[in-house]
C-alpha positions as CSV (number, residue, x, y, z in Angstrom):
1,X,15.3,0.6,-14.4
2,X,15.4,1.9,-10.9
3,X,11.5,1.7,-10.7
4,X,11.1,-1.8,-12.4
5,X,11.9,-5.2,-10.6
6,X,11.7,-9.0,-11.6
7,X,9.7,-11.1,-8.9
8,X,10.6,-14.9,-8.7
9,X,8.3,-17.6,-7.4
10,X,9.7,-21.1,-6.7
11,X,8.1,-24.5,-6.9
12,X,6.7,-27.3,-4.9
13,X,9.5,-28.4,-2.4
14,X,11.8,-25.6,-3.4
15,X,13.2,-22.3,-2.3
16,X,14.7,-19.3,-4.0
17,X,18.2,-21.0,-4.2
18,X,16.6,-22.6,-7.4
19,X,17.0,-19.3,-9.4
20,X,21.0,-19.1,-8.7
21,X,21.9,-19.9,-12.4
22,X,19.4,-17.0,-13.9
23,X,20.5,-14.7,-10.8
24,X,24.1,-15.0,-12.2
25,X,23.4,-14.7,-15.7
26,X,21.3,-11.7,-15.0
27,X,24.0,-10.3,-12.9
28,X,26.4,-10.5,-15.7
29,X,24.4,-9.2,-18.4
30,X,24.9,-5.3,-19.0
31,X,21.4,-5.0,-20.4
32,X,20.0,-6.3,-17.4
33,X,22.3,-5.8,-14.6
34,X,20.6,-2.8,-13.2
35,X,17.2,-4.9,-12.8
36,X,16.0,-5.4,-9.2
37,X,15.4,-9.2,-8.6
38,X,13.0,-10.1,-5.9
39,X,12.6,-13.6,-4.3
40,X,9.3,-14.5,-3.0
41,X,10.1,-17.4,-0.7
42,X,7.3,-19.7,1.0
43,X,7.2,-22.8,3.2
44,X,6.9,-26.0,1.0
45,X,8.4,-28.8,3.1
46,X,7.8,-32.5,2.4
47,X,6.7,-33.2,6.2
48,X,6.1,-31.1,9.3
49,X,6.4,-32.9,12.5
50,X,5.6,-30.1,14.7
51,X,2.0,-30.4,16.1
52,X,1.7,-26.5,16.4
53,X,2.6,-26.1,12.6
54,X,1.1,-26.7,9.2
55,X,1.7,-26.6,5.5
56,X,0.2,-23.3,4.2
57,X,-2.1,-24.2,1.1
58,X,-2.4,-21.9,-2.0
59,X,-5.1,-19.7,-0.9
60,X,-2.4,-18.6,2.0
61,X,0.3,-18.5,-0.3
62,X,-1.6,-16.5,-2.7
63,X,-2.2,-13.8,0.0
64,X,1.3,-14.2,1.3
65,X,2.4,-13.3,-2.2
66,X,0.0,-10.1,-2.0
67,X,1.3,-9.0,1.1
68,X,4.9,-9.4,-0.5
69,X,4.3,-7.4,-3.3
70,X,2.3,-4.7,-1.1
71,X,5.4,-4.6,1.1
72,X,8.9,-5.6,-0.2
73,X,8.0,-4.4,-4.0
74,X,6.0,-1.4,-2.9
75,X,8.7,1.0,-4.4
76,X,8.5,-0.2,-7.9
77,X,5.9,0.9,-10.5
78,X,6.5,-1.9,-12.9
79,X,6.9,-5.7,-11.9
80,X,7.4,-8.9,-14.0
81,X,6.5,-12.1,-11.9
82,X,8.4,-15.2,-13.2
83,X,7.2,-18.6,-11.5
84,X,8.3,-22.1,-11.7
85,X,6.3,-25.2,-11.5
86,X,3.6,-24.9,-8.5
87,X,4.7,-21.2,-8.5
88,X,2.6,-20.5,-11.9
89,X,-0.6,-22.0,-9.7
90,X,0.3,-19.5,-6.6
91,X,0.7,-16.7,-9.2
92,X,-2.5,-17.3,-10.7
93,X,-4.4,-17.9,-7.6
94,X,-3.3,-14.5,-6.3
95,X,-4.4,-12.8,-9.6
96,X,-7.6,-14.9,-9.3
97,X,-8.3,-13.7,-5.6
98,X,-7.4,-10.1,-6.5
99,X,-9.9,-9.5,-9.1
100,X,-12.5,-11.4,-7.0
101,X,-11.9,-9.1,-4.3
102,X,-12.2,-5.8,-6.2
103,X,-8.6,-5.3,-6.3
104,X,-8.1,-5.3,-10.0
105,X,-6.6,-1.7,-10.2
106,X,-3.9,-2.9,-7.8
107,X,-2.6,-5.1,-10.4
108,X,-2.0,-2.5,-13.0
109,X,1.8,-2.2,-12.3
110,X,2.4,-6.0,-13.2
111,X,3.2,-6.0,-16.8
112,X,3.8,-9.6,-17.5
113,X,3.7,-13.2,-15.9
114,X,6.2,-15.6,-17.1
115,X,5.6,-19.3,-16.1
116,X,8.3,-22.2,-16.5
117,X,6.7,-25.7,-16.3
118,X,3.6,-24.7,-14.4
119,X,1.3,-27.8,-13.9
120,X,-1.8,-26.1,-15.3
121,X,-3.7,-29.2,-16.1
122,X,-1.8,-31.2,-13.0
123,X,0.9,-33.4,-12.8
124,X,0.2,-37.2,-13.0
125,X,3.7,-38.4,-12.2
126,X,3.6,-41.1,-9.6
127,X,-0.1,-40.1,-8.9
128,X,-1.3,-43.4,-7.8
129,X,1.5,-43.5,-5.4
130,X,1.0,-40.1,-4.0
131,X,-3.0,-41.1,-3.6
132,X,-2.2,-44.3,-1.7
133,X,-0.1,-42.4,0.9
134,X,-3.0,-42.1,3.3
135,X,-1.0,-40.6,6.3
136,X,0.7,-38.1,4.1
137,X,-1.9,-35.4,3.4
138,X,0.0,-32.6,1.8
139,X,-2.4,-29.5,0.8
140,X,0.0,-28.4,-1.9
141,X,0.4,-31.7,-3.3
142,X,-3.4,-32.2,-3.5
143,X,-3.7,-28.9,-5.7
144,X,-1.4,-30.5,-8.1
145,X,-3.4,-33.6,-9.1
146,X,-5.4,-33.4,-12.2
147,X,-8.9,-31.8,-12.5
148,X,-8.3,-29.9,-9.3
149,X,-11.7,-27.7,-8.9
150,X,-10.1,-24.4,-7.0
151,X,-7.1,-24.4,-9.6
152,X,-9.7,-24.8,-12.5
153,X,-11.8,-21.9,-10.8
154,X,-8.6,-19.8,-10.9
155,X,-7.7,-20.8,-14.5
156,X,-11.4,-19.3,-15.5
157,X,-10.8,-15.9,-13.5
158,X,-7.5,-15.5,-15.1
159,X,-8.4,-16.3,-18.6
160,X,-11.5,-14.1,-18.5
161,X,-10.6,-11.3,-16.1
162,X,-6.7,-10.8,-16.7
163,X,-5.7,-12.3,-20.4
164,X,-9.1,-11.1,-22.2
165,X,-9.4,-8.0,-20.1
166,X,-9.6,-4.9,-22.1
167,X,-9.4,-2.1,-19.5
168,X,-8.5,-1.8,-16.0
169,X,-11.0,-2.0,-13.5
170,X,-11.9,-3.3,-10.0
171,X,-12.9,-6.9,-11.3
172,X,-10.4,-7.1,-14.1
173,X,-6.6,-6.0,-15.1
174,X,-5.2,-6.9,-18.6
175,X,-1.8,-8.7,-17.9
176,X,0.2,-10.6,-20.6
177,X,0.6,-14.0,-19.4
178,X,3.4,-16.5,-21.2
179,X,3.5,-20.5,-20.3
180,X,6.6,-22.2,-21.4
181,X,7.0,-25.9,-21.3
182,X,10.2,-28.3,-21.2
183,X,10.3,-30.5,-24.0
184,X,12.1,-33.3,-22.0
185,X,9.7,-32.6,-18.9
186,X,7.5,-35.9,-17.6
187,X,6.6,-34.2,-14.5
188,X,4.7,-31.5,-16.2
189,X,4.2,-32.3,-19.5
190,X,4.0,-29.7,-22.6
191,X,0.2,-30.3,-22.8
192,X,-0.4,-29.6,-19.1
193,X,2.2,-26.6,-19.1
194,X,0.5,-24.8,-22.0
195,X,-2.9,-25.8,-21.1
196,X,-5.7,-23.3,-22.3
197,X,-3.1,-20.2,-22.3
198,X,-3.0,-18.4,-25.6
199,X,0.6,-17.4,-25.6
200,X,2.9,-20.5,-25.2
201,X,6.2,-22.1,-26.0
202,X,8.5,-25.1,-25.7
203,X,12.1,-24.7,-24.2
204,X,14.8,-27.3,-24.2
205,X,15.2,-29.2,-20.9
206,X,13.5,-31.2,-18.1
207,X,11.4,-30.1,-15.3
208,X,14.4,-28.7,-13.3
209,X,16.8,-27.8,-16.2
210,X,14.5,-25.5,-17.7
211,X,15.1,-23.0,-15.1
212,X,19.2,-23.8,-15.2
213,X,20.5,-22.2,-18.2
214,X,24.1,-22.3,-18.2
215,X,24.9,-19.6,-20.8
216,X,23.3,-16.1,-22.0
217,X,22.6,-18.1,-25.1
218,X,20.8,-20.7,-23.7
219,X,17.0,-20.5,-24.8
220,X,15.6,-20.2,-21.4
221,X,17.6,-17.1,-20.8
222,X,16.9,-15.8,-24.0
223,X,13.2,-16.2,-23.7
224,X,13.3,-14.8,-20.2
225,X,15.3,-11.7,-21.4
226,X,12.9,-11.2,-24.1
227,X,10.1,-11.0,-22.0
228,X,11.7,-8.8,-19.5
229,X,12.9,-6.3,-21.7
230,X,9.5,-6.2,-23.6
231,X,7.5,-5.7,-20.4
232,X,9.7,-3.4,-18.2
233,X,12.1,-1.8,-20.4
234,X,10.2,-1.0,-23.3
235,X,7.2,0.1,-21.2
236,X,9.5,2.3,-18.8
237,X,9.0,6.0,-18.9
238,X,12.4,6.5,-17.7
239,X,13.9,4.7,-20.6
240,X,17.5,5.8,-21.2
241,X,18.8,7.0,-24.6
242,X,21.4,4.4,-24.5
243,X,18.8,1.7,-24.0
244,X,19.1,-1.4,-26.3
245,X,16.9,-4.1,-27.6
246,X,18.3,-7.8,-28.5
247,X,18.7,-8.2,-32.2
248,X,16.5,-10.5,-34.1
249,X,19.1,-11.1,-36.8
250,X,22.1,-11.7,-34.3
251,X,22.3,-13.6,-30.9
252,X,23.1,-11.1,-28.3
253,X,23.9,-8.1,-30.5
254,X,22.2,-5.1,-29.3
255,X,20.2,-2.6,-31.6
256,X,20.3,0.7,-30.1
257,X,17.1,3.0,-29.7
258,X,17.4,6.0,-31.4
259,X,15.7,9.4,-30.8
260,X,12.9,10.5,-33.3
261,X,13.6,13.9,-32.7
262,X,16.5,16.0,-31.6
263,X,17.7,14.8,-28.0
264,X,14.4,13.1,-27.1
265,X,14.4,9.3,-26.9
266,X,11.1,7.7,-27.7
267,X,9.4,5.2,-25.3
268,X,8.1,2.4,-27.5
269,X,5.7,0.0,-25.5
270,X,4.4,-3.3,-26.0
271,X,1.1,-3.4,-28.3
272,X,-0.6,-5.9,-25.9
273,X,-2.6,-3.5,-24.1
274,X,0.2,-1.7,-22.2
275,X,-0.8,1.6,-23.5
276,X,1.4,3.9,-25.9
277,X,3.7,6.9,-25.8
278,X,3.1,9.9,-27.7
279,X,6.1,11.8,-29.4
280,X,5.8,15.3,-31.2
281,X,6.0,15.4,-34.9
282,X,8.8,16.9,-36.5
283,X,7.3,20.0,-37.5
284,X,4.3,21.8,-36.0
285,X,1.3,22.9,-37.5
286,X,0.3,26.4,-38.7
287,X,-1.3,27.1,-35.6
288,X,1.9,26.4,-33.4
289,X,0.6,23.1,-32.1
290,X,2.8,19.9,-32.5
291,X,1.3,16.8,-34.3
292,X,0.9,13.9,-31.9
293,X,2.5,10.6,-33.0
294,X,2.3,7.3,-31.5
295,X,5.4,5.1,-31.3
296,X,4.5,1.6,-30.6
297,X,6.9,-1.4,-30.0
298,X,5.4,-4.9,-31.1
299,X,7.3,-7.7,-29.5
300,X,5.8,-10.3,-31.5
301,X,7.0,-8.9,-34.9
302,X,9.8,-6.9,-33.2
303,X,8.9,-3.7,-35.2
304,X,8.1,-0.2,-34.3
305,X,5.0,1.1,-35.6
306,X,4.4,4.8,-36.0
307,X,0.6,5.8,-35.7
308,X,-0.9,9.4,-36.4
309,X,-4.4,10.5,-36.0
310,X,-6.3,11.2,-39.4
311,X,-5.9,15.1,-38.9
312,X,-2.1,14.8,-39.1
313,X,-2.3,12.4,-41.8
314,X,-4.5,15.0,-43.9
315,X,-1.9,17.8,-43.0
316,X,1.0,15.4,-44.1
317,X,-0.6,14.6,-47.4
318,X,-1.3,18.2,-48.3
319,X,2.4,19.1,-47.4
320,X,3.2,16.2,-49.7
321,X,1.2,17.5,-52.5
322,X,2.6,21.1,-52.0
323,X,5.9,20.1,-52.4
324,X,5.2,17.8,-55.5
325,X,3.4,21.0,-57.2
326,X,6.6,22.8,-56.4
327,X,8.7,20.4,-57.7
328,X,6.8,20.2,-61.1
329,X,7.0,24.1,-61.3
């Protein structure tokens, strides 16, 4: 896992300290302890009294995130981005600006985006009070209001050019995006957090406790861990033979990945447009060429699919027929 990293993006009026609970749990989890954690910190003050300074808006923060990934995360070939609250909107603005600027191919190393309590449809909490404070003009708060045009435009770009993209090109890049809501959250309701995204879920907690899991068995942590393993570990070309997957039958119990042939270890991948890995078949053909077999991990069903070409299937069928005829004799 040396070439993979998780990038964390905090929310409004917050800092990277908001991820301390998740930091501690990942650091004490032997299956993820080698994962590099990167924190994207940005200015989100309630007030600025210095006339020479300003509160950065979402476009500026999106470009700042782009620079962060190009500089601080340049040595990592696979990335997962995890956000809380407003951080999810900043990530989406970054993705939208990248594909709009013909930089879609630069997004290919981002394998998954996980958003916790993101106000995709805005936050109505204390909305009237926020609007009535004429002297308080906070550019980040204004983007959190319902029916915000720049936020809506970014949604459209992300849905059409990221989530529904089929290939990597200058104006598009397929990336899995998961949106999770807190069942007790009144700041960002589950309806707003899920919005138009197809892959969503609900986790116990309010707007703040949703990212403060207290144990490895907390649903926030197990959900995050499952996403990180599916996006970074299973899609890693350098997956060690001893790598493990969480068991779907027992909480926290690992299931070892076994090699398909000899000492080689397969590299199962997500079936969500992350490509596939070819493993040689157990026996060569008569011409001496090895038969290709695709090993693909499906994170939704938690199964491993073995896919062969029609030519390989015909050879196997013929071999089975010959073995059957020999048995009859």
